[in-house]
Residue, then its C-alpha position, 0 to 999 in steps of 0.5 A: m500499499s502506498e504511503r498516501a493510501r495508508r495516510t488516507l485510510v488512517s485519516s478516515l479513523y478521525t473522521q466524524p468525531l461527533s459520532l465518537a463523542v456520542g458513543a463515548a457518552i453512551g459508554i460513560v452513562t452505561a458504566v456509571v449505571t453498572a457501578f451504581f448497581v455493582p459498587t465493587t472496586p474493580v468496577i469502579v476502577a474500570v468506570v473511572a478508567m473508561t471515563v478518563i480514556v473516552i474523554a481523552r479520545v474525544l479531545a484527540s479526535y477533535a484535535l487531530a481530525t485536520t491536522t497535517r503535521a502529525s505523521t501517519r505512524m503517530l496518528e495510527l499509534t495514538f488511536e490504537i492506544g485509545a481504541f484498544s483500551h476503550a474496547l477492553l474496558f467495555g469487555l471487562l465491564g460486561a464481564m464483571t456484570i456476569y461475574y458479580g452477579a448484577p441485576v439481569e437488566v444491568e447485565v443485559m445492559m452492559v453486555s449489549c453495549a459491549l457486544c454492540y460496540g465490538m461489532g459497530i466498530a468492526s465496520r467503522n474502523a474497517g479502513r485499518p482492519m487490524i485495529a477494528l478486529g483488535q477492538m472487537l476481540l478485546s470487547f468479545i473475549p472477556v464476556i466470552i470467558a465470563c460466560l464459560l466461567d458461569g457455566s449456565i446453559a444460557l450464558l454458555m449458548l451466549g458465549f458460544s454465539i459470540l464466538i462463532a460471530i467473530p469470524s463472520t464479523a471479521s469477514v465483513t470487516l476485511n471486505v469492507q477494508r478491501v473495497l475502501h482499499n480499491s476505491i482509494a487505488s482507483a482514485q489515486t490512479s485517476e488523479r495521477l492520469a488527470r495530472k499526466m493529462e494536464v502536463l501533457a495538455h500544457t506540454d509541446i511533445v516535440t521539444g518538451l517545452s510549454n505549449r501555448a496554453g502552458f506559457n499562458d499559465l506560466l506567464v500570468s503566474h509569474l506576473m502575479q508574483i512580481d512587482p508590476q514595475q519590475p521590468l520583464a522582457l517578452f521575446w517572440l522568435d520565428l524561424d525563417r524559411f523553417k518550412e523549407v527544412n520540413d519540405l526538403l528533408g522531412h518532418q522527422i529532421g524538422d523535429r530534431v531541428l526544433s528540439e535543437v533550437a529549444r535546447r540552445l534556447r534553454d541553455s541561453l536563457p537566464e535562470g527563472a526564464g519561462i519558455a514555450r513553443f507556439g506551434g510551427d517554428e515559432f518560440v516565445f520566452f520571457c525573463n526578468v531584466h534590468h534594462r534595455s541594453q540587457c535585452e538587446a545583448l540577450a537577443r543578439r546571443i540567442l540569434e547567434q546560437i540559432m545561427r550556428p550550424m546544425h548537423f543531422d544525419k550528415e546534413r549541415m544546415e544553417l538557420s536564422g530566426s527573426m525576434g520581436i521583443a516587448l517590455m513591461p511595464d512600458d509596452g504592456t501591464d498585463a499578459d495579453r498586451l505584452m504578447q500582442a506587442a511582441d507579436l507586432a514587433l516580430y511582424h516588423a522584424k520579419l519585414g526587415a533582414r533576415g536574422g534581426h530583431r525589433f523592439f515594440d514601438p507604439s507606432m507598430t499599433r498605429e500601422l495595425a490600426s491602419r491596416r485594420e481600417i484599410e481592410a474594413e474599407l476594402r471589404q466596403a469598397i468591393k461591395r460599393d464598386e469602388l474598385s476598377l480594373f485597368y489594362q495594360p497592353i502586352v505587345d508583339l515586338e516584331t509587329g508592334r501589335i497588341r497580343c494581350f492585356e494585363a488586368l491591373l487593380r485600381w482603387f479610387h477611395p471617395i475620400k482618400g482618392e487613389l490608393r496605390p496597390a502597394e497600400f492595400i494589396p499586402v493587407a488583402e493578403e494578410t487578411g485573406v480578403i485577396v481570395t474574394l478580391g482575386n475572384w472579383i478580378t478574374r470575373q471582371a477581366a473575363l467579362a472585358c476580354a469577351q468584348w475584345p477580338e477573339d485573338i486578344s487575351v487577358a492576363v491576371n495575376l494570381s495570389p497564393l492564398q487565392i489558389k489555396a482557397p477551397g473551390a479555387v478551380l471552381a471560381i475561375e471556371q465560373a468566371l469563364r462561364e459567366a463571360k462566355l470566354d474561351p479558356s485559352r484566352l485567359e492567362l493566369e500569372v503566378t510567381e516563383s514563391l508560390f511553388i516554394e510554399d506548396s508545390v503539390q497544391t499548385a501543381a494540381f490547380i495548374e494541371e486541372l486548369a491547363a487541361k481545360g485550356v487556361r494558359f499560365a505564365l511565370d511572372d517576375f522571373g529572375t527575382g525570386y527562387s528561379s529554378l528551371s525545375y518549375i519551367h520543365k515541370f509545369p505547362f507555362s506558355k509564357i515567362k516574364v523577365d522582371r523589369c529590373f533586368v530591363s530598365g532598373e538599376d541593375a540593368g546593364p551588359r550582365a542583365h542583358a546576357i541573362i535576358r538573352a539566355v532566358a530568350a534562348m531558353g524560351r525558343g528552345l521550349e517554344m514559350e513566349i518571353v515578355a520583357e517588362g518595364l520598357e520605357e524607351q526605344c533603345q530598351v525595346e531594341t535591346v530586348r527584341e535583339a536579345g530574343c524577347t518576343l513581347g514587351q510591356g511598359y510605359f513605351f507602349s502605354r500606361a494601364v488604362p480603363d477598359y474603354l480606352a483599352a477598346m480604343l487602343l485596340a481600334q487604333d491597333r487594328d486601324g494602324d500599323g500596330l502600337r508603336a510599331a518598330 
């Protein structure tokens, strides 16, 4: 039996001290009545002794009923002394009424009390069977001996009856004890499981750190224990491009990387710090600090530790992390505000160079409020038709003819005027509004294209979120059906970052629409994770060379060599090559000589509303092309 179970059973002896007091009062009264009718010295001594013992037992029971200081052995020994003495005196008084020939009514009273006490206590104290059985025997045996010494048939029968009652009463006591023991064992098992489940519910199984729920409890508990003005720093760490580790090396290696990062964090943090993994590749930790420069030094040390090379199964990898930092009480006086501040600081840290950290600044809250305002207004703008599409022509560099229009979104706010896409597209991406917005753009572009000559197509940029949204293919098919547009006249432009994020889902999306005739273009080629495997794997009909190679600061002989290489690849794969950002005649001539087949930029036309796009088409058909060479 465990010590805790033994303690529970011993403590049960002291429960309900009132019942013990009532029994003690009855015992004293019956003992005094016996002494009155049998005034012999042994009886009187026994009565006095019983009175003293039962009073002491009652006082001890009340005193020890709720104590936690006394040891289990001391509680058990104290109860044994009082219980055995009390039971023996009950048995002796019953036996003496028989031995001294007390009046029948007194004899019946005292013997009955002794027997009832022995049988009743056998059940009450069954939690400790040795004590219960000892009390029963001490109250029964003197009466049995007195019955045998008397020798009368009635008393002999009484003694025999008491004797055979002993094993049956003992059996009841042991059964009750067994039930109690099993109940306590089950309760302890359930409690252990509950504690284990609670620990699991608050622990990250990969790293052994606290999870989000555990960290919240840990942080709140820590804040309750310290002075509200005690400086405390909360750090929010996000590993940069960790998804690539899982995608390229598998989740098993990814979990080992997370465990190693957790170990380095534990080794780097000061004593008393709290740390957790918030799912994915995010870690959050806090510690008491004295000043801001201490946080700065700790953040740099941790980021340096994260960037140290790791080795797993002969694979060497280097990671970096971005970190947001919030300080209490400057940035928040409770757990929620502090975590919001650190999260905002992390967001801005990730916008900068990888491997950096940012402290929270109140301006970040204003930016967040501004983004939320833009989000709300953008949702309303979709409903109020404040958004419109402009179309920029993509021109055949040989003939000067318009071959396609790229649909570009414009927002004319009734109060703020025209808002640049850079102001609201990132917000739409972050909030998921881009899915609704992207479907609207595809539908409007398809409707416009349906009004143009059949050899003119329309190009629409797709967001990664739009592709991942449920029913992405169905939404595009619905737009084509509503516009009654041939799928081959719709061109969907995707960027290289899309394949890094989710190549499997992207492949399914592209293959399904390509099978229906929709064409795809690889946009901004050369600025992202350029890989020939994308071009080989997916059915692209067009590659758009980014403007930085044409008219940006990096334009020059090396950039032109890259354009020639891409154009040569395009010819070999029977793909169109579009040069973006054409602004001058010399640039047009350069990209045409390099092998580009199509051009786009201000040299030909800015993006224009649909009615002006129709006029450009009319001009294109009536003349020799748009600025034909």
